[in-house]
C-alpha positions in Angstrom: 150.5 71.4 67.9 152.3 70.8 64.6 151.3 67.5 63.0 154.7 67.1 61.4 158.2 68.3 61.9 158.3 70.6 58.8 155.6 72.8 60.3 156.8 72.6 63.9 158.4 75.2 66.2 161.3 72.7 66.5 162.2 73.3 62.8 161.4 77.0 62.8 163.0 78.1 66.1 165.2 75.3 67.4 167.3 74.2 64.5 170.6 76.0 64.2 173.8 75.9 62.2 177.1 75.1 64.1 178.1 78.7 63.7 174.9 80.0 65.3 175.2 77.7 68.3 178.8 78.8 68.8 177.7 82.4 68.7 175.0 81.8 71.3 177.3 80.0 73.7 180.1 82.5 73.3 177.7 85.3 74.0 176.6 83.7 77.3 180.2 83.3 78.4 181.1 86.8 77.4 178.3 88.2 79.6 180.3 87.4 82.7 183.8 86.3 82.0 184.9 86.5 85.6 182.3 83.8 86.5 183.5 81.6 83.6 187.2 81.9 84.7 186.3 81.3 88.4 184.5 78.1 87.8 186.0 76.2 84.8 183.8 73.4 83.5 184.5 70.2 81.6 184.1 70.0 77.8 180.5 70.4 76.6 180.4 66.7 75.5 181.4 65.6 79.0 178.8 67.8 80.6 176.2 66.3 78.2 177.2 62.7 79.2 176.9 63.6 82.8 173.5 65.2 82.3 172.4 62.2 80.3 173.4 59.9 83.2 171.5 62.0 85.7 168.4 62.0 83.6 168.6 58.3 83.1 169.0 57.7 86.9 166.1 59.9 87.8 164.0 58.4 85.0 164.8 54.9 86.2 163.7 55.8 89.8 160.4 57.3 88.4 159.8 54.6 85.8 159.9 57.1 82.9 159.9 55.8 79.4 162.7 56.5 77.0 160.9 59.1 74.8 160.1 61.3 77.8 163.8 61.1 78.9 164.9 62.1 75.4 162.5 65.1 75.5 164.0 66.1 78.9 167.5 66.0 77.5 166.5 68.2 74.6 164.8 70.6 76.9 168.1 70.8 78.9 170.1 71.4 75.8 167.7 74.1 74.5 167.7 75.8 77.9 171.5 76.0 78.2 171.7 77.5 74.8 169.9 80.5 76.3 171.1 80.5 80.0 174.7 80.2 81.3 175.0 77.0 83.2 177.0 78.6 86.1 173.9 80.7 86.9 171.8 77.6 87.6 171.6 74.5 89.8 171.9 71.8 87.1 170.4 69.2 89.4 167.2 71.3 89.7 167.2 72.0 86.0 167.5 68.2 85.2 164.7 67.3 87.6 162.5 70.0 86.2 163.1 69.0 82.7 162.2 65.4 83.5 159.0 66.6 85.3 158.0 68.8 82.4 158.9 66.3 79.7 156.7 63.7 81.5 153.8 66.1 81.4 154.3 66.8 77.7 154.7 63.1 76.8 151.5 62.3 78.8 153.1 60.2 81.5 153.0 62.8 84.3 154.5 62.4 87.8 153.4 64.3 90.9 155.8 67.2 91.7 156.4 65.9 95.3 157.5 62.5 94.0 160.0 64.1 91.6 161.4 66.3 94.3 161.6 63.4 96.7 163.5 61.2 94.2 165.7 64.0 93.2 166.7 64.7 96.8 167.5 61.0 97.3 169.5 60.8 94.1 171.6 63.9 94.7 172.6 64.1 98.4 174.9 66.8 99.6 178.6 66.1 98.9 179.8 68.7 101.4 178.5 69.4 104.9 174.9 68.3 105.6 173.3 70.4 102.9 171.7 68.7 100.0 172.0 69.7 96.3 168.3 69.5 96.0 165.7 71.4 98.0 162.6 69.7 99.5 160.6 72.8 98.6 158.4 71.9 95.7 158.0 75.6 94.9 161.6 75.7 93.7 160.9 73.1 91.0 157.7 75.0 90.1 159.7 78.2 89.7 162.3 76.4 87.6 159.5 74.9 85.4 158.3 78.4 84.7 161.9 79.4 83.9 162.4 76.6 81.4 159.0 77.2 79.7 159.8 80.9 79.4 163.3 80.4 78.0 161.9 78.0 75.5 159.1 80.4 74.6 156.5 77.8 75.4 157.7 75.8 72.4 157.5 72.4 74.0 156.6 69.9 71.3 159.5 67.7 70.3 159.7 65.5 67.2 162.0 62.5 67.8 163.9 60.2 65.3 162.2 57.1 66.9 159.2 57.5 64.7 161.2 57.7 61.5 163.3 54.7 62.6 160.1 52.6 63.2 158.8 53.7 59.8 162.0 52.6 58.0 162.4 49.3 59.8 160.5 47.4 57.1 161.9 49.4 54.2 165.4 48.2 55.1 164.4 44.8 56.5 166.1 45.5 59.8 166.4 42.6 62.2 165.4 43.2 65.9 169.2 43.4 66.8 169.8 46.0 64.1 166.7 48.0 65.1 167.8 47.9 68.8 171.3 49.1 67.9 169.9 51.9 65.8 167.6 52.9 68.7 170.6 52.9 71.0 172.5 55.2 68.7 169.5 57.6 68.6 169.5 57.6 72.4 173.2 58.5 72.4 172.8 61.4 69.9 171.0 63.4 72.6 174.4 63.8 74.2 175.5 65.8 71.1 174.4 68.9 69.3 172.7 66.9 66.6 169.1 67.4 67.8 169.7 71.2 67.4 171.3 70.8 64.0 169.4 68.3 61.9 165.9 67.0 61.3 164.8 63.8 63.1 164.7 61.7 59.9 168.3 62.5 59.1 169.3 61.3 62.6 167.2 58.1 62.1 168.9 57.3 58.7 172.3 57.9 60.3 171.5 55.5 63.1 170.4 52.8 60.6 173.5 53.3 58.5 175.8 52.9 61.6 173.8 49.9 62.8 174.2 48.2 59.5 177.9 49.0 59.2 178.5 47.8 62.8 176.4 44.7 62.5 175.1 44.0 66.1 177.2 41.0 66.8 179.0 42.7 69.7 177.8 44.2 73.0 177.1 47.5 71.3 178.6 50.4 69.3 181.1 51.4 71.9 182.8 48.0 71.8 183.9 49.1 68.3 185.4 52.3 69.5 188.9 51.3 68.8 188.0 50.9 65.1 186.2 54.2 64.8 188.2 54.9 61.6 187.1 51.7 60.0 183.5 52.4 60.9 183.7 55.9 59.5 185.3 54.7 56.3 182.6 52.1 55.7 179.8 54.6 56.4 181.4 57.3 54.3 181.9 54.8 51.4 178.2 54.1 51.3 177.3 57.8 51.5 179.8 58.7 48.9 178.3 56.1 46.6 174.8 57.5 47.2 176.1 61.1 46.7 177.8 60.4 43.4 174.7 58.7 42.0 172.5 61.6 43.1 174.9 64.1 41.5 174.5 62.5 38.1 176.5 59.4 38.3 175.5 56.0 37.0 172.2 54.8 38.5 172.5 51.6 40.6 171.5 48.6 38.6 170.4 45.2 39.7 169.5 44.1 43.2 171.5 45.5 46.1 173.5 42.7 47.6 173.7 44.1 51.1 171.4 46.2 53.3 174.1 49.0 53.2 173.9 49.0 49.4 170.1 49.0 49.6 170.3 52.1 51.9 172.8 53.8 49.6 170.6 53.2 46.6 167.5 54.4 48.5 169.3 57.6 49.5 170.5 58.2 45.9 166.9 58.1 44.7 165.5 60.3 47.6 165.5 64.0 48.2 167.4 63.6 51.5 170.5 65.8 52.0 173.4 63.4 51.8 175.8 65.9 53.4 173.5 66.1 56.4 173.8 62.3 56.9 177.6 62.6 56.4 177.9 65.3 59.1 175.6 63.4 61.5 177.8 60.2 61.1 181.0 62.1 61.7 179.6 63.8 64.8 178.4 60.6 66.5 181.6 58.7 65.7 183.6 61.7 67.1 181.4 61.6 70.2 182.1 57.9 70.8 185.8 58.6 70.7 185.5 61.5 73.2 183.3 59.4 75.4 186.2 57.1 76.2 188.0 60.0 77.9 185.0 60.9 80.1 185.6 61.2 83.8 182.4 61.2 85.8 184.1 62.0 89.2 185.9 65.1 87.8 182.8 66.3 85.9 180.6 65.9 89.1 183.2 67.8 91.2 183.4 70.7 88.9 179.6 71.1 88.7 179.2 70.6 92.5 181.9 73.3 93.2 180.0 76.1 91.6 176.6 75.0 92.8 177.8 75.1 96.4 180.1 78.1 96.2 177.3 80.2 94.6 174.6 79.0 97.0 172.5 77.6 94.1 171.5 74.6 96.2 169.4 76.6 98.6 
């Protein structure tokens, strides 16, 4: 097990550029274009939201802690970068990812309990058949499939640790910390875990939490002013970037936490462009989330699962 992210398999084998991810996904679709055309799917972000909801619902039934659910979501995203979704039963993959993540995060659940809860959670939508088999061997086989496709590289480094380490540095209140934590939870519904280091995600979450100021019910309540949020965040990052690139060093005491963060970034070795990209991605995700239709997404997934007999 790598003691830190920089030596980990996550950094060496599971960090991609956007172009690399696009190539991987296109290759999967090109392998069987008839299958892709026969069973159209929602946008990737909408699929990710749906998978997140299912992981959360199963996790709640099992009493799984957040970090294990985050690990499960990343396993699902890694797996579907190697395997075309229409060739699988996503419900079985989700349950298996949760089961495996709980093992890796040292909060294991018996396979029979996971199968039982999965069958209760995902009853059949057509006829009397269920989307989830009672046969525990199916989940066992899927577990081997997941481990194989991920080349047994199961250790995951999350942004939560970096967030906790930086809480004192930026004097985050409990409300600001909670909002940053929530943003980290949401980033697992994007490609960011496959694109950037955990510390970059944590810094992005702190920046947005400070820009938003948690005096509302959460980040999504500010969705209508996404442009304003982006402008404020980019102004802070631009200031940090100019200073780092040879501009005037910040003088005096930072008057706000956002200024303190900008000054800190300017004096660090952290890639400002990575933080900018992370910020743009998560704000874009929140805008797309408003158009999410759970019923339509579920129907499109259920259609190919039933039609191809993947629920047997």
